[in-house]
LUMVEXTI-77012 format. One line per 10 residues: number of its first residue (from 1); their letters; for each residue y, z, x of N, C-alpha, C, O, CB. Coordinates in Angstrom, 3 decimals, padded with zeros to 6 digits. Glycine has a CB too. Layout:
BEGIN
NUM	a	Y/Z/X/Y/Z/X/Y/Z/X/Y/Z/X/Y/Z/X  ...
***
This chain:
BEGIN
1	mtggfngylv	043.040/-021.563/025.742/043.387/-020.915/024.033/042.583/-021.438/023.212/042.097/-020.553/022.508/044.850/-021.232/023.308  042.123/-022.661/022.901/041.467/-022.973/021.914/039.974/-022.609/021.855/039.320/-022.363/020.841/041.681/-024.183/021.796  039.564/-022.620/023.120/038.328/-022.245/023.453/037.988/-020.863/022.971/036.856/-020.719/022.510/038.183/-022.366/024.823  038.801/-019.810/023.004/038.952/-018.480/022.911/038.861/-018.665/021.280/037.838/-018.364/020.664/040.360/-017.773/023.686  039.852/-019.109/020.746/039.881/-019.704/019.291/038.612/-019.885/018.442/038.211/-019.223/017.485/040.442/-021.034/019.367  038.038/-021.071/019.116/036.768/-021.410/018.619/035.715/-020.424/019.141/034.592/-020.601/018.668/036.433/-022.827/018.993  035.823/-019.628/019.838/034.802/-018.688/020.179/034.817/-017.636/019.138/033.755/-017.343/018.588/034.994/-018.107/021.571  036.170/-016.902/018.740/036.585/-015.875/017.823/035.847/-016.716/016.452/034.928/-016.120/015.891/038.488/-015.562/017.804  036.206/-017.929/015.989/035.788/-018.310/014.855/033.809/-018.456/014.740/033.148/-018.164/013.744/036.693/-019.727/014.676  033.270/-018.974/016.050/031.844/-019.199/016.014/031.305/-017.499/016.135/030.555/-017.159/015.220/031.305/-020.358/017.412
11	igslwyfmhv	031.567/-016.638/016.980/030.968/-015.673/017.116/031.322/-014.363/016.212/030.619/-013.377/015.990/031.049/-015.547/018.339  032.553/-014.652/015.793/032.945/-013.760/014.479/032.190/-014.144/013.154/031.858/-013.205/012.429/034.559/-013.929/014.144  031.897/-015.366/012.780/030.833/-015.824/011.824/029.608/-015.179/011.781/029.084/-014.435/010.952/030.520/-017.088/012.030  029.176/-015.740/013.133/027.761/-014.848/013.004/027.755/-013.421/012.994/026.817/-012.849/012.440/026.857/-015.105/014.109  028.840/-012.647/013.628/028.823/-011.184/013.205/028.951/-010.539/011.925/028.485/-009.518/011.419/029.676/-010.658/013.773  029.928/-011.689/011.468/029.898/-011.169/009.994/028.944/-011.452/009.010/029.039/-010.888/007.920/030.939/-011.524/009.395  027.759/-012.484/009.304/026.702/-012.708/008.303/025.695/-011.560/008.950/024.946/-010.915/008.215/026.061/-014.442/008.224  025.733/-011.380/010.226/024.598/-010.208/010.832/025.336/-009.040/009.951/024.498/-008.167/009.723/024.569/-009.853/012.928  026.489/-008.742/009.427/026.790/-007.636/008.860/026.760/-007.456/007.544/026.693/-006.312/007.094/027.765/-007.346/009.198  026.802/-008.458/006.795/026.552/-008.972/005.695/024.835/-008.747/005.263/024.453/-008.401/004.145/027.065/-010.423/005.850
21	lgypfstvla	024.135/-008.976/006.193/022.787/-009.112/005.865/022.107/-007.512/006.617/020.923/-007.216/006.776/022.145/-010.774/006.584  022.990/-006.935/006.866/022.408/-005.343/007.314/021.768/-005.511/008.556/020.797/-004.761/008.648/021.227/-004.602/006.247  022.009/-006.426/009.835/021.859/-006.481/011.021/020.065/-006.383/010.667/019.528/-005.299/010.436/022.801/-005.294/011.954  019.408/-007.522/010.676/018.255/-007.689/010.179/017.483/-007.907/011.353/016.366/-008.408/011.225/018.195/-008.678/009.190  017.972/-007.564/012.632/016.963/-008.113/013.939/017.282/-006.659/014.551/018.295/-005.961/014.506/017.519/-009.814/015.103  016.117/-006.496/015.094/015.986/-005.070/015.547/016.677/-004.985/017.203/016.778/-003.968/017.889/014.185/-004.615/015.490  017.037/-006.184/017.513/017.494/-006.088/019.005/018.983/-005.943/018.720/019.620/-005.522/019.685/017.090/-007.483/020.051  019.563/-006.152/017.809/021.070/-005.988/017.309/021.208/-004.481/016.541/020.542/-004.175/015.553/021.487/-007.343/016.130  022.344/-003.481/017.284/022.242/-002.410/016.124/023.859/-002.305/015.447/025.018/-002.437/015.840/021.661/-000.725/016.846  023.369/-002.086/014.597/025.246/-001.762/013.676/025.922/-001.038/014.708/025.409/-000.223/015.476/025.363/-000.476/011.930
31	papgsasagl	027.125/-001.405/014.662/028.354/-000.396/015.236/028.302/000.967/014.668/027.747/001.182/013.590/029.871/-000.949/014.863  028.913/001.965/015.426/028.819/003.460/014.624/030.109/003.302/013.931/031.158/002.674/014.074/028.745/005.035/015.658  029.574/004.146/013.116/030.874/004.265/012.257/032.254/004.900/013.086/032.222/005.880/013.831/030.490/005.309/010.934  033.165/004.283/012.837/034.919/005.333/013.306/034.963/004.588/014.656/035.869/005.013/015.372/034.862/007.700/013.631  034.111/003.425/015.293/034.391/002.932/016.611/035.143/002.077/016.536/035.674/001.923/015.436/033.465/002.524/017.323  035.431/001.374/017.384/036.228/000.260/017.688/035.693/-000.766/017.161/036.286/-001.459/016.333/036.447/000.033/018.969  034.470/-001.003/017.584/033.557/-002.287/017.274/033.510/-002.063/015.284/033.528/-003.146/014.698/031.535/-002.087/018.330  033.474/-001.242/014.679/033.170/-001.281/013.323/034.551/-001.338/012.988/034.568/-001.918/011.903/032.288/-000.121/012.691  035.934/-001.010/013.372/036.953/-001.435/012.950/037.207/-002.716/013.025/038.080/-003.210/012.312/037.729/-000.878/013.368  036.436/-003.503/013.957/037.180/-005.094/014.355/036.433/-006.019/012.903/036.884/-007.087/012.491/036.444/-005.955/016.460
41	veslplswll	035.213/-005.287/012.306/034.716/-005.607/011.257/035.851/-006.240/010.101/035.674/-007.444/009.917/033.990/-004.420/010.892  036.443/-005.925/009.679/037.784/-005.927/008.994/038.392/-007.088/009.481/039.057/-007.651/008.611/038.681/-004.677/009.250  038.394/-007.639/010.569/038.988/-008.853/011.057/038.237/-009.802/011.553/038.577/-010.616/012.411/039.811/-008.645/011.925  037.177/-009.712/011.008/036.103/-010.957/011.331/036.696/-012.494/010.425/037.400/-012.376/009.422/034.225/-010.378/010.613  036.334/-013.680/010.899/037.128/-014.629/010.371/037.017/-014.867/009.144/037.942/-015.277/008.443/037.033/-015.641/010.906  035.697/-014.599/008.699/035.272/-014.750/007.252/035.887/-014.096/006.155/036.368/-014.537/005.111/034.050/-014.398/007.130  035.712/-012.374/006.843/036.389/-011.696/005.963/037.691/-011.645/005.427/037.971/-010.910/004.481/036.256/-010.883/006.248  038.722/-012.592/006.136/039.756/-012.630/005.742/039.805/-014.080/005.043/040.672/-014.179/004.174/040.633/-012.278/006.769  039.202/-014.951/005.224/039.265/-016.391/004.627/038.920/-016.305/003.186/039.459/-016.884/002.243/038.249/-017.427/005.353  037.883/-015.442/003.191/037.050/-015.572/001.731/037.984/-014.601/000.830/037.929/-014.718/-000.394/035.178/-014.939/001.790
51	dgnlltllvv	038.875/-013.605/001.449/039.835/-012.880/000.431/040.746/-013.766/000.127/041.558/-014.305/000.879/040.541/-011.618/000.897  040.530/-013.951/-001.418/041.761/-014.738/-001.779/041.609/-016.122/-001.930/042.572/-016.867/-002.113/042.765/-014.578/-000.840  040.182/-016.590/-001.848/039.773/-018.082/-001.703/040.816/-018.959/-000.478/041.147/-020.111/-000.757/039.966/-018.835/-003.397  041.205/-018.441/000.627/041.868/-019.247/001.611/040.922/-020.145/002.014/041.323/-021.301/002.151/042.430/-018.522/002.742  039.579/-019.881/002.279/038.564/-020.903/002.423/038.655/-022.264/001.872/038.486/-023.327/002.470/037.495/-020.430/001.944  038.990/-022.033/000.464/038.359/-022.929/-000.542/039.701/-024.008/-000.042/039.621/-025.142/000.429/038.169/-022.251/-002.480  041.074/-023.073/-000.383/042.126/-024.187/000.064/042.226/-024.641/001.229/043.140/-025.422/001.492/043.307/-023.886/-000.099  041.389/-024.287/002.101/041.762/-024.894/003.704/040.701/-026.230/003.662/040.867/-027.199/004.404/041.286/-023.535/005.304  039.578/-026.129/002.673/038.689/-027.273/002.824/039.498/-028.117/001.902/039.728/-029.188/002.462/037.058/-027.060/002.431  039.973/-028.068/000.822/040.280/-028.858/-000.334/041.655/-029.459/000.554/041.884/-030.660/000.413/040.524/-027.897/-001.998
61	glflfiliai	042.526/-028.702/001.414/043.473/-029.425/002.329/043.280/-030.281/003.260/043.944/-031.304/003.425/044.052/-028.756/002.899  042.346/-029.904/003.930/041.229/-030.695/004.882/040.734/-031.750/004.206/041.452/-032.721/004.447/039.965/-029.858/005.330  039.867/-032.023/003.488/039.841/-032.905/002.334/040.975/-034.069/002.314/040.970/-035.239/002.698/039.987/-032.014/001.090  041.915/-033.264/001.717/042.478/-034.372/001.282/043.447/-035.091/002.568/043.967/-036.200/002.447/043.286/-033.943/-000.051  043.533/-034.495/003.418/044.269/-035.037/004.741/043.322/-035.704/005.110/043.832/-036.674/005.670/044.802/-034.095/005.877  042.129/-035.805/005.153/041.445/-036.750/005.784/041.143/-038.247/004.599/040.990/-039.415/004.958/040.017/-035.894/006.352  041.133/-037.804/003.409/041.171/-038.887/002.454/042.718/-039.774/002.598/042.680/-041.004/002.564/040.940/-038.158/000.877  043.666/-039.256/002.712/044.992/-039.632/003.040/044.422/-040.517/004.293/043.969/-041.647/004.114/046.159/-038.290/003.359  044.476/-040.006/005.347/044.391/-040.729/006.566/043.450/-042.036/006.657/043.674/-043.061/007.301/043.961/-039.769/007.541  042.618/-041.808/006.049/041.484/-042.872/005.807/042.102/-044.192/005.213/041.857/-045.341/005.581/040.324/-042.283/004.734
71	i	042.966/-043.775/004.202/043.338/-044.741/003.146/044.813/-045.459/004.104/045.493/-046.358/003.608/043.733/-043.785/001.353
***
């Protein structure tokens, strides 16, 4: 379970950056419009983490948790 979630985060993040950069490598093609893969782009991890500053809140929360745990 944890391995699958970590894989989703890693591969999804790489896919998100490839999508943002316009698939810069010739060996990787963009998904066809209307395909299932094109629909998955909206559910990539960074797509919903960057929406509404959720990523910032998670990083600040993690920092505070670690700071409190050290003290």
